[in-house]
C-alpha positions, 0 to 999 in steps of 0.5 A, spaced: 466 544 485 472 548 481 472 552 487 473 547 492 479 544 488 482 551 487 482 552 495 485 544 496 491 546 491 492 553 494 492 549 501 498 544 498 502 550 495 502 553 503 503 547 506 509 545 501 512 552 503 512 552 510 518 548 513 516 541 510 523 539 513 522 542 519 524 536 525 520 539 530 513 536 528 516 529 527 513 524 530 516 519 535 516 512 533 516 507 538 517 499 537 513 493 540 518 494 546 516 502 548 523 503 545 524 509 541 526 508 533 532 513 531 530 515 524 532 521 520 528 526 515 528 527 509 531 520 507 537 520 503 535 521 496 538 513 495 534 510 499 527 511 496 524 511 489 522 518 486 517 516 482 513 512 487 509 512 493 505 506 497 499 509 500 493 504 504 486 508 501 480 507 506 475 503 503 470 509 501 476 512 497 476 506 491 471 502 487 473 496 489 469 492 485 474 494 479 480 491 483 475 484 483 477 478 479 475 470 478 478 464 481 478 457 480 475 453 486 476 446 488 472 442 493 477 439 498 475 432 498 477 431 505 471 436 507 467 433 501 462 429 506 462 435 511 457 441 512 462 446 511 465 444 505 472 448 504 474 449 497 482 450 495 484 456 491 487 456 485 491 461 482 496 460 476 502 464 475 499 468 469 494 470 473 498 473 479 502 476 473 497 480 470 494 482 476 501 485 478 502 488 471 495 491 472 495 499 471 489 503 473 487 510 472 486 514 478 479 516 474 476 509 474 479 507 481 478 514 485 471 515 488 472 523 488 473 527 482 476 532 487 481 528 490 483 524 484 485 532 481 489 533 487 494 527 486 494 529 478 497 535 481 503 532 484 503 528 478 500 522 480 498 517 474 496 510 475 495 506 481 498 498 481 497 493 486 501 491 492 498 484 492 493 480 489 488 480 495 481 480 492 476 485 495 470 480 493 472 474 496 477 475 501 475 477 508 480 473 512 487 473 514 491 469 518 497 473 522 504 469 523 502 468 530 495 464 527 490 469 529 485 471 524 484 478 522 479 482 517 483 482 510 484 489 507 491 488 503 487 490 497 487 497 499 494 498 499 496 500 492 502 504 489 502 511 485 506 512 479 509 519 478 509 521 471 514 527 473 519 529 478 514 531 483 517 531 490 515 525 492 515 526 500 512 533 499 506 529 496 506 523 501 506 528 507 500 533 504 497 527 502 498 523 510 495 529 513 490 533 509 486 527 506 485 522 512 478 521 510 481 518 504 488 514 506 490 511 512 497 515 510 502 514 504 510 512 504 515 513 501 517 506 497 523 505 499 530 500 497 531 494 501 537 492 503 537 484 503 543 483 508 539 487 513 533 485 518 527 487 521 526 490 528 522 485 530 522 480 536 518 475 532 523 475 526 528 469 526 534 468 521 530 462 518 523 466 516 521 466 509 515 467 508 509 472 510 503 467 509 505 468 501 498 464 499 494 469 502 497 476 500 502 474 495 508 477 499 513 471 499 518 475 503 520 481 506 523 486 502 519 483 495 517 489 492 522 494 489 519 500 485 513 496 484 515 489 481 516 483 484 524 481 484 
């Protein structure tokens, strides 16, 4: 185990010193129309939090039962006599506040000890929820176009750092070398409330992103992991 861990640390050390900021390897990003999205790397220091990363984990990387909690269910009177009874979900503001402020120890929530040590070597300290999705009961979600899709919003977590580790290096190393544990790691960018997404489905009067299912009420609701 120790040999494996130190090998990983060595790989990360070499990676962090072999031109992470080179532009040549950067991917080409395309929008839904196939047009190239222009961006600069690394981003300006003032555009992101230096103490956080947004990570989408794979299911096998997390002890999902630790993210589960109890709902209050109330039968829907309109379907009470139907064979397929629909239950209404009741989630209180106090429960939402509690869930969104939970901080999970890495050793408790992550399944692989070696992976935990790698994150800690970067200064990673705690994980927090990004939505109140419940892995024990939330199986489906609805897109803005009305399509049913599998719900995996609970796999999105906010990783907090306890020091001034370069989060850009951490995001790149985790995304490239640990794809068996996560889909990707991203900087937690600050949003500009006056900006609009490059999205043809977005309208000027759009205010909701299916808040009743994901807990994210509108674009840019999170800044440094806190609801504002």
